[in-house]
C-alpha positions in Angstrom: 13.6 26.1 23.0 16.6 23.8 22.3 15.6 19.8 22.6 17.2 17.1 21.4 15.4 14.1 19.3 15.6 10.6 20.8 13.9 8.7 18.0 11.1 8.9 15.3 7.4 8.1 16.2 5.7 5.9 13.9 4.3 8.6 11.7 7.9 10.1 11.2 7.9 12.8 13.7 11.6 13.5 15.8 10.4 12.8 19.4 12.2 14.9 22.2 11.7 15.1 25.9 9.9 17.7 27.2 10.5 18.6 31.0 6.9 20.4 31.3 4.6 17.8 29.2 6.7 14.4 28.8 7.4 14.6 24.7 7.8 17.2 22.0 6.9 16.0 18.7 9.3 18.0 15.3 8.5 17.2 12.0 11.7 16.7 9.5 14.0 15.8 12.3 16.1 12.5 12.7 17.5 10.9 16.1 20.5 12.6 17.7 19.9 16.1 16.2 19.5 18.9 18.4 16.6 21.3 17.2 15.7 25.0 18.2 12.0 26.3 17.9 9.1 27.7 19.5 7.2 25.3 21.5 3.1 25.6 21.0 1.3 22.4 23.0 3.3 19.1 22.3 4.5 20.7 18.5 8.2 22.4 18.0 7.3 25.1 15.5 9.5 26.3 12.9 12.5 24.2 13.9 16.0 24.8 13.0 18.3 22.2 12.7 21.6 23.1 15.0 23.3 20.1 15.1 22.5 17.7 11.7 22.6 13.6 12.2 24.9 12.1 9.9 21.9 10.3 8.1 20.5 13.8 7.1 20.7 13.7 3.5 19.1 16.6 0.7 15.7 15.5 -0.3 15.8 14.1 -4.1 12.3 15.7 -4.7 12.1 19.9 -5.0 8.4 19.7 -3.9 9.7 17.7 -0.6 9.2 20.9 1.7 5.6 21.6 0.2 4.1 18.5 -0.2 2.9 16.1 2.1 3.2 13.0 0.2 6.7 11.7 1.4 7.8 11.7 5.4 11.4 10.7 4.9 13.0 12.4 2.1 15.4 14.0 4.6 17.1 10.4 5.7 19.3 8.4 4.4 17.9 5.5 2.6 20.1 3.3 5.0 19.1 5.0 8.2 15.2 4.2 6.7 15.9 0.7 6.1 17.2 0.1 9.7 14.2 2.2 10.9 11.1 0.4 9.5 12.9 -2.8 10.6 13.3 -1.5 14.2 9.5 -0.2 13.7 8.7 -4.3 12.8 11.0 -5.4 16.0 9.1 -3.0 18.2 6.1 -4.2 17.4 7.2 -8.1 17.9 8.9 -7.1 21.1 5.5 -5.9 22.6 3.8 -9.5 21.8 7.1 -10.9 23.6 8.5 -12.1 20.1 11.6 -12.2 18.0 12.3 -13.1 14.5 15.6 -13.4 12.0 15.1 -10.9 9.2 16.0 -11.2 5.6 17.4 -8.1 3.8 14.8 -5.4 3.4 13.8 -4.7 -0.4 12.8 -1.0 -1.3 11.0 0.1 -4.6 13.2 2.6 -6.8 12.0 6.1 -7.0 9.5 7.0 -9.7 8.1 3.4 -9.4 4.6 4.5 -8.0 1.9 2.8 -10.6 -1.1 3.5 -8.3 -1.8 7.0 -6.4 -4.5 8.6 -5.1 -4.5 12.4 -5.9 -6.1 15.4 -4.8 -7.5 17.7 -7.3 -9.1 21.4 -7.4 -10.7 23.8 -10.2 -9.3 27.1 -9.8 -10.0 30.6 -11.2 -7.0 30.2 -13.5 -7.2 26.1 -14.3 -6.6 23.4 -12.1 -4.4 22.0 -9.1 -3.5 18.1 -8.9 -0.9 16.8 -6.2 -0.5 15.7 -2.4 -2.0 17.7 0.2 0.9 20.0 2.0 2.0 18.8 5.3 -0.9 18.8 7.7 -2.7 21.0 5.7 -6.0 21.3 2.8 -3.6 23.0 0.5 -2.8 20.9 -2.5 0.8 21.1 -3.4 1.2 20.7 -7.2 4.3 17.9 -8.1 5.2 18.1 -11.6 8.5 16.7 -11.0 7.4 14.3 -8.5 10.3 11.5 -7.9 7.8 9.2 -6.4 5.2 8.5 -9.3 5.8 6.7 -11.8 6.5 8.5 -15.5 3.2 7.4 -16.6 1.1 8.9 -14.0 2.8 12.2 -14.5 2.1 12.0 -18.2 -1.7 11.8 -17.7 -1.9 15.0 -15.5 -2.6 17.2 -18.6 -5.6 14.9 -18.9 -6.6 14.8 -15.3 -6.7 18.9 -15.2 -8.8 18.7 -18.2 -10.7 16.3 -16.2 -11.1 18.6 -13.3 -11.8 21.5 -15.3 -14.7 19.9 -17.1 -16.3 17.8 -14.1 -15.0 19.9 -11.1 -15.9 22.9 -9.2 -14.1 25.7 -7.4 -15.8 24.6 -4.1 -15.2 21.2 -3.7 -12.1 19.0 -3.6 -11.7 15.6 -6.1 -10.1 12.6 -5.0 -8.4 11.1 -8.4 -7.1 7.5 -7.8 -5.4 6.6 -10.7 -3.7 3.2 -11.7 -1.4 2.2 -14.6 -2.6 -0.4 -16.7 -1.8 -2.1 -20.1 -4.8 -0.5 -21.6 -3.5 3.2 -20.2 -4.4 5.0 -17.0 -7.8 3.5 -15.0 -8.8 6.5 -13.5 -11.6 6.8 -10.7 -12.9 9.9 -9.5 -15.1 10.8 -6.2 -16.2 14.2 -5.5 -17.1 15.3 -8.9 -20.3 17.1 -10.5 -23.4 15.2 -11.0 -23.2 13.6 -14.2 -25.7 14.6 -17.0 -25.7 13.4 -20.7 -23.8 16.5 -21.5 -20.9 15.9 -18.9 -21.0 12.4 -19.5 -20.3 13.2 -23.5 -17.3 16.0 -22.3 -15.8 13.0 -20.1 -15.6 10.2 -22.8 -14.4 12.6 -25.1 -11.3 13.2 -22.6 -10.7 10.0 -22.0 -10.5 9.2 -26.3 -8.1 11.9 -26.2 -5.9 11.6 -23.6 -5.8 7.5 -23.9 -7.4 6.6 -20.7 -8.6 3.3 -20.4 -11.4 3.8 -18.2 -13.0 6.3 -16.1 -15.3 5.5 -13.3 -17.2 8.6 -11.8 -18.7 8.6 -8.4 -19.2 5.1 -8.8 -20.6 4.8 -12.6 -18.1 3.8 -15.4 -18.8 6.6 -17.8 -16.1 5.7 -20.6 -14.0 2.6 -21.4 -11.7 3.0 -24.3 -9.5 0.1 -23.9 -9.5 -2.9 -21.0 -7.6 -1.7 -18.1 -5.4 -4.8 -18.0 -2.9 -6.4 -15.6 -0.3 -8.9 -15.7 -0.1 -11.3 -12.7 2.3 -14.1 -13.5 1.4 -15.4 -16.8 -2.4 -14.3 -16.4 -4.3 -11.1 -17.5 -6.5 -9.5 -14.8 -9.2 -6.9 -15.4 -9.9 -5.4 -11.7 -13.0 -3.8 -11.0 -12.5 0.3 -10.4 -11.0 1.0 -7.7 -9.7 -2.5 -6.5 -6.6 -3.0 -4.3 -3.4 -3.3 -6.4 -0.1 -3.5 -4.8 1.9 0.0 -5.3 4.7 -0.9 -7.1 5.4 -3.6 -9.7 8.8 -4.0 -7.9 6.8 -4.2 -4.7 4.6 -6.7 -5.7 7.4 -8.8 -7.1 9.4 -8.9 -4.0 6.3 -10.1 -2.0 5.4 -12.6 -4.4 8.8 -14.1 -4.2 9.0 -13.9 -0.4 5.6 -15.5 -0.1 6.9 -18.2 -2.8 10.2 -18.6 -0.5 8.1 -19.3 2.3 5.9 -21.7 0.9 8.3 -24.0 -0.9 7.1 -26.4 -3.1 3.3 -27.6 -2.1 0.5 -29.2 -3.6 -2.4 -27.2 -2.6 -2.8 -23.8 -0.9 -5.5 -21.5 0.3 -4.6 -17.9 -0.2 -7.1 -15.9 1.8 -7.9 -12.2 1.5 -6.8 -12.8 -2.3 -7.9 -10.1 -3.7 -7.7 -10.1 -7.8 -5.1 -12.5 -7.4 -1.9 -10.8 -7.3 -0.3 -14.3 -5.4 -3.4 -16.8 -6.7 -2.6 -16.5 -10.3 1.6 -16.5 -10.3 1.3 -19.5 -7.4 -1.3 -21.3 -9.6 1.7 -22.0 -12.1 3.3 -24.5 -9.9 0.5 -25.5 -7.3 -3.2 -25.7 -6.9 -4.8 -22.6 -5.0 -8.0 -21.8 -3.5 -8.7 -17.9 -3.2 -11.1 -16.4 -0.9 -12.0 -12.9 -1.0 -14.9 -11.1 0.7 -15.6 -8.7 -2.6 -17.3 -10.4 -5.2 -16.0 -7.9 -7.9 -12.7 -8.9 -7.0 -13.6 -12.4 -7.1 -15.1 -12.4 -10.5 -12.6 -10.8 -12.1 -9.9 -13.5 -10.4 -11.9 -16.1 -11.8 -12.4 -15.0 -15.2 -8.6 -14.6 -15.2 -7.7 -18.0 -14.2 -10.5 -19.3 -16.8 -8.8 -17.8 -19.2 -5.0 -18.6 -18.5 -3.8 -21.8 -19.9 -1.3 -24.1 -18.3 -2.4 -23.7 -14.8 -3.3 -25.6 -12.0 -6.7 -25.7 -11.0 -7.7 -22.6 -9.0 -10.9 -22.2 -7.5 -12.4 -18.9 -6.1 -14.7 -18.6 -3.3 -16.7 -15.1 -2.3 -16.7 -15.1 1.5 -16.4 -12.6 4.1 -13.4 -13.7 6.6 -14.0 -11.4 9.4 -17.7 -12.8 10.0 -16.9 -16.1 8.7 -13.3 -17.4 8.6 -12.7 -20.9 7.1 -12.8 -23.2 10.0 -9.9 -26.1 10.8 -11.9 -28.5 9.0 -12.1 -26.7 5.8 -8.4 -26.2 6.0 -7.5 -29.8 6.5 -7.1 -30.3 2.8 -4.4 -27.7 2.4 -0.7 -28.1 2.7 0.0 -23.7 2.8 -1.7 -20.9 3.2 -1.3 -17.5 2.0 -2.8 -14.6 4.3 -2.7 -10.9 3.2 -5.4 -9.1 5.4 -6.1 -5.3 5.4 -4.6 -3.0 8.2 -6.7 -4.7 10.7 -5.5 -7.9 10.5 -7.3 -11.0 10.6 -8.0 -12.0 14.4 -11.0 -14.3 13.8 -8.8 -15.8 10.9 -5.5 -16.1 12.5 -7.8 -18.0 15.4 -8.9 -21.1 13.1 -5.7 -21.0 11.0 -3.9 -21.3 14.5 -6.3 -24.4 15.1 -5.5 -26.2 11.9 -2.9 -28.5 11.0 -1.3 -26.2 8.0 2.3 -26.8 7.8 3.5 -23.3 6.5 2.1 -20.0 6.6 3.3 -17.0 4.4 2.2 -13.8 6.1 1.5 -10.7 4.4 1.0 -7.3 6.4 0.8 -3.8 6.0 0.9 -3.1 10.0 3.3 -4.8 11.9 1.2 -4.1 15.1 -1.6 -6.2 14.0 0.7 -9.0 12.2 2.6 -9.1 15.8 -0.8 -9.7 17.4 -1.9 -12.3 14.9 1.7 -13.8 14.8 1.3 -14.6 18.7 -1.6 -16.2 18.4 -0.3 -18.7 15.8 3.1 -19.0 18.1 1.0 -19.6 21.1 -0.9 -22.9 19.2 2.5 -24.4 17.9 3.7 -22.4 14.7 7.2 -21.2 14.8 8.2 -17.7 13.4 11.3 -18.6 10.8 11.6 -15.2 9.5 10.5 -11.9 8.6 11.3 -9.6 5.0 10.3 -6.3 4.9 9.2 -4.9 1.8 9.5 -0.9 1.5 7.2 -0.3 -1.7 6.1 3.2 -0.1 9.3 4.9 -0.5 9.8 7.6 1.7 7.0 7.2 3.7 6.4 5.6 7.1 4.0 2.7 5.3 5.8 -0.5 6.2 4.6 -4.0 4.4 6.3 -6.9 5.5 6.0 -11.3 4.6 6.7 -13.9 7.6 7.0 -17.5 7.2 5.3 -19.3 10.0 5.7 -23.0 10.1 4.8 -26.2 12.5 8.0 -28.1 13.8 
């Protein structure tokens, strides 16, 4: 069967028309390419590129074919930038909205400072990497072009940990975050802890200079503080806490938030996490940070108290999905930052829309829920001034953005 790729879907698969079923999906292809393969359901198996796109490039990583960690290494950087902006434009169009776009910012290769790896003990050692595409097979990635060199350097210690605490029947998940004290590792799926395993794991943490090891919810070793720098503050996040994937991506998001807010006296940071925006913003304005996870608000509050020369920071633990800040509670603020999870923040957006806050910096990792929430704000008198797409998940279909909404 020969097909011509019309467009890319949201998962990065090429989509072509199929007279029999409507659409057929072809991974690893680009719009305009002519492809031949064997149809099976709505898929084209073993596709062969007959006519390549001018946007096709040689994948920069030698693991690209085996590894499923990246979906778009075969596409030029310019194409990926255009496509990601078009995804946001399409989501806005679905809500009847348009926007001006600031230039897209992409994180460089080898910059991922946080990653969740899959691991398994084998007869001969241990496998660590990402799953192969649409498979339970783990692809080893010693020359990964995505991960920060600090994470790749931790692989020998991680493999020793898998050999010590893993089994050949169960897959482990390893969340690794680079910190000033060394890699902070959170493991799930390992053997049950006993005194011998605790001692062995503690020795590995010391030998391989990890900062902290958390094993199935229990911190079993703390060699050094897993500290992060946010603005002028030092934060020690709880195990597994959310962190922007790259330092460059975090800097781009923060710069866009600052640009959106402009000079302010007092702002509210909704879904503040451990203070990604709160702590740097407090260098020039008062900030009230609201987050539902008490461990994260505790870390943020401690960082705020220990950092000199900041404006006042107040911290509140509150489930913003069940109990959003109401319009009367928002009266004292001159600006707002909102950075919800992928599901968006429908309830909190409704109360923001009913408030009198002059300017909102909206951060999102899901263009669809962002467009939905932006429409609710615009329906109550806000204006969508601009959007900036930030691509910190290089070569993936993941999209993040910052938008400025204001009351005229």
